[in-house]
N, C-alpha and C positions, 0 to 999 in steps of 0.2 A: 679293444675287446678284452674281457677278462681271460685269465689263463685257467684252463680247465684241467681237472684231474682225470687222467685217462688210464684205462686198464684193458688188458687183452685176455680173453678166455679162448684157449686153444693156441698153443705156442709152436705149431709146426710151420709148414711152408708159408701159408698165407699170413699166419700170425707173426712170422719172424724172418724166414730165410729165403723167400721166393726171389727177392731182388738179386741174390747171388747167382741165379740162373739166367738172368737177362743178358742176351747177347747183342740185342739191337733195340732201337726205339720203336717208332710207329705207334702202336696202341699202348705202349708201356713206357712211362717215364718215372725214374726213381727219384726219391723214395716212393714206392708203389704199395707195398704191403703194410700191414697195420703197425707192427712194432717200430720199424724204422721211421714211419711217417709220424707217429706220436713223438718219437725221440727227436726228430728234426724240426717239428713244427714249433714256431714261437707261440702258438696258441694253447699248447698242451704241455703238461708234465706227465710223463709216463710213471705211474706210481705202483703198478702191480701187474702180475701175470699169473694165470691159472692154467694148470694142466695136470692130468692124472699121472703122467709119465715123468718120473724124476729126471731122466736125462734131458728131456725137453725144457723142464723148469731150469735146470742148471745152465744149459746152453743159453737160454733167453736172458737169464740174469747176468751172465758174464758178458754177453753181447751188448746189452742195453743198460748196463750199470745199475741193476737192482740187487738189493741185499737179499739174503735168505729170508728175512722177515717180510719181504714184499712178494714172495713167491708162494703160491697156494696150490693145494690139490683139491680144494673145495671152493667152488665159486660163490656159494652162499656165505661162507665165512669171509671171503674177500670183500664181498659187497658190504657186510656188516662192519668190518674193520676199517676199510679204506675209504668208504663213502665216495666212490668215483662219480664224476659228472658225465663222462662219456665212456661207453664200454663197447669193445669190439667182440663179436661172437664168431670165432673162426674154427669152430668144431666141425665134426662130421655133420652133414645135413640130417642124419638120423636123430640127433639130439638138439638141433638148433631151435626148433619151435618152443620146446619146454624151457630152454635156457633164456631165450628172448623174453618169454612171458615172465619168468622170475626176475630178470634184470629190470624190466619195465616196472614191475610192482615194487621194486626196492627203492625207487625214487630217483633214478638217474635222469639226466636231462636229454640224452641222445644215445642211440644205439647204431653202430655201424656193423651190419651183419653180412657175412659172406653169402654168395649165391651158390646154388639156387636157395631161395629163402626157406623152403620146406619140401617135404615129400608129397603131401596131400593138400588139396584145396581147403579142407577143413582146418588143417594146421595154419595155413596162410591166413585164413579168415580170423582165427584166434589171435595171431600175431598182430594183424592190423587193428583189431578191435581193442586189445589190451593197451596198445601204444596210444590209441586215440583216447581211451578212457583216462589214462595216466598223464596225458599231455606230453608224451615222449616222441621226439623226432626219430623216425626209423628210416635209415638209409640202407639200401641193398646194393651190394658191390657189383652191379652191372656197370662197369666203369667207363664205357665209351661215352656216356653223357658228359663225363668230366674231362675228356681228352680233347685236344685242340682241333683235330680234323672234324670231329662230329659237332663240337660246340660251335665252330665257325659255320658248318653247314646249316645248323639250326638258325644261327643269326642271319645268314643269307636268305634262308627260306622266309623267316619272319619279316625281313626287309621288303619282301615282295619282288625281288629281282627275278626270281624264277617264274613268277606268276603263280597260278594255282597249281598245286602238286597233283600229278596224275598217277604216278606209279613209283613204287620202291621195289627194287630187286636185290636180294642178298644171296651170296654164295659163301657158305661156310660149312665145311664137312665136319660134323660134330654131333654128339648126342644132344637131343633137343632140350633136356633139362639142365645138364651140367653146363658145358660151354654154350649150348644152344640158348641158354637164358641171356647171354650177352647178345647173340644175334637177334633174337626176337625182341628184346628190349630196344636195341638200336633201331630196328625197323619201326617200332612204335614211336620212338623219339623223332625219327626223320619224317614219318607220316603225319605226326601231329594230331592224332586222334585215337579213338578207342576201336578195337576190333569188334564188329557186329556178328560176323559169321566166317567160317573157314571150310575149306576142303583140305583133306590131308591124305598122304600116301606114306606108309611106313615101309621098312625093309622087306617085310614078308607078312603074309597072313598069320603064320605061326608066331612070329616075333610080336606082332601087334596084339595077339591074344594075351600076352603077359604084361606085367607092369614094368618091364625093364626099360632102361633109358636108351631109346633108339634114335638112329638117324632117320630123317624123313624129309619129304618135300611138301609144299603146301601153297595154297592161294588164300589170301586174307582180304576181307572186305571191311573197310573202315567207315565209321559214321560220318566222316567228312567227305566221302566220295573217293578217297584214295584207295587204290588197289595195290597189293603187294604179292610178289612171288618169292617163295622161300626154296632154296636148294640146299638141303642139309645132308644129302647123300654125297657120293663122290663128286668132287668139283674140278678135278683136273688142275689146269693152270690158274683157275680162279681161286685165289687164296684169301679168304675173308674179304671179298669185294662187295661193295655196296654201290648201287646206282639209283640216283634220285632224278626222275624226269618230271619237269614242270612244263607249263604252257610256253614259257619264254626262255627256258634254259635247262641246264643239267649239271649235276654234281656227281662225280665218281670218286669214291674213296677205295683205294686199291692196295693189294699186297699187304694186308693187315695194317693199313693206315700209313705205310711208308710213302705212299704217293697219293695225291689228290688233284683233281682237275675240276675247273669251273668253266663251263661253256654257256654263253649267252647268245640269243638270236639278235642280229643287228639288221636293221633295214638298210638296203643299198639301192643305188640306181641300177636298174636292169641293164642299161646301155653300158654302164661302167664295167660290168662283168662280162660284156660281150654276148649277152643273151638276146639276140635279135628276135627269137621266136616268142619271147615273153612280152606281152603288152605292158607298156609303162603306166597304163592306167591302174595297175595293181601293184602294191608294194612287194618288193622281193626281200626276203629275209634269208640270211646265211648264218651258220653257226660260227662264232668267233671264240677262240680259247683264250682265257685270261689267266694270269698267275693266281694261284690259290692264295687267299689272304691269311697266311699263317701269322699268329701273334708274334710280336717282337721278342717275347720272353716266354719260354715254356718251363713251368716248374713241375716238380714231381706230382704224379697223379694223386697220391695219398695226401699230399699237402692241400690240394684243391678240394678233396673230399672233406677234410677237416675244416677248411674255411667255410664250406657250405654248411656243415653241421653247426659250426659256431654261429653263423648267421641265422640258422633256423632257431637255435636256442634263444638268440636275442630278439628275433622278430616273430617267432611263433609260426613260421612258414614250414613248407614241406621241402625235403631234400630233392635235388634234381632227379635222383632215382629213389623213389619212396617205397614204402611197403606196398602201396597200391600198385606201383609199377612192377615190383618184383612178383606180386601175385598175378598180375596180368600176363607176364611172360610165361609163368607156369601154366596158366589156364589156356593160353593159346596152344602150347605144346600138347596138353592133354586133349584139347579139342581136335587137333590134327590126328592124333591117334584114334580118338573115338570116331572120327569120320571114316578112317580106314576100316575099323572094326565093323562099322555099319554098312560097308560096301561102297564107300566113296560118296556118301551123302553129305549135304550141307549141314553143319553143326552150328547152331546159334549160341551166342554168348549173352549173358553168363550161363554157365553150365549148372543145371539143377542138382545133380548128384555131387555133393561136395566131398564125398568119401573117395572119389577118384584120385589116383596118385600116380607118380612116376618114381621108381626107385633109382634115384640119381646114381650115375656111374661112380660118383665120388664116394659112395658109402662102401664100395667093394673093399673088403679087407680092412675095414676101419677099426677093428679091434687093436690093430698095431699102427702107430703113426707112419705115414707114408715115407718120411725121411729115414725111418729105421727099416722099412721094408726094402 
């Protein structure tokens, strides 16, 4: 594959330094965030960084080997001067939609945008549409799709080993738009379909009346018959746990992906298990636990995202977590809140009122970069 010119807009934690905070693996394998991933990938040359804050520009340049001439405070000037092929948008969600639109119209080949992709459904619609019109691959950084525990789960499901999928349950205490976008996208990925309708419960009636980013619980109905339970409020000892139940087996991804279990039903001789009360005219099945099929090599998550984007550039395909997927996660979160607002009624998707939004918790205090706060 060709080597692509890459640039990062927004040089804070996810743009540059988040990997320094990682204490363990599980759902995160470094290089994970955008700057180090572009620097480490054999498919990209990191050619530019953009940030309004001088301190973040200087830190990024020193860390990843960029000269002063490659650092900008104006992303439009960067796009004109550097002509990047791939651009990451790691700014506050407040500004992400407008920047993605401008980047797509500047002629880039691919965009890797942070999550959540936008504040409102209308903004998400615009982002999806402009990238479609311009032929730009848009990836949204709901990264579990690119991590081994979830990728292997999807492979096992697609192989038919679990039989038809009946239910997905997720436990993840988090605001539904910010980190909840990870949870809701992972549920959609494991369920393998699109959500048709939801029931939702928010923290309180008063909280649900606002557009704040809330924790909540929900029930999701998919077009392929799968049902899902969402526990986004306090989860106790269940720390980012996912449970996939199929007709013939089960996958559990536990403790924020540090553990994974594969269970398959096996037919056995009733007499062999000492069950005299069970007629041998009927097959007896018992659950058998198998080693989870981790891949022999696990590379940094960011490198996997870049490989996916490069493949999309070459093939014209969609990234594993596309703009459509990012929008779907936001729409499910909004639908859960709208269900609560209406007294716990069923809310059908797609939502008609595209002006509805969630003020992601990630925009709080965003006038100052988080690393300086």
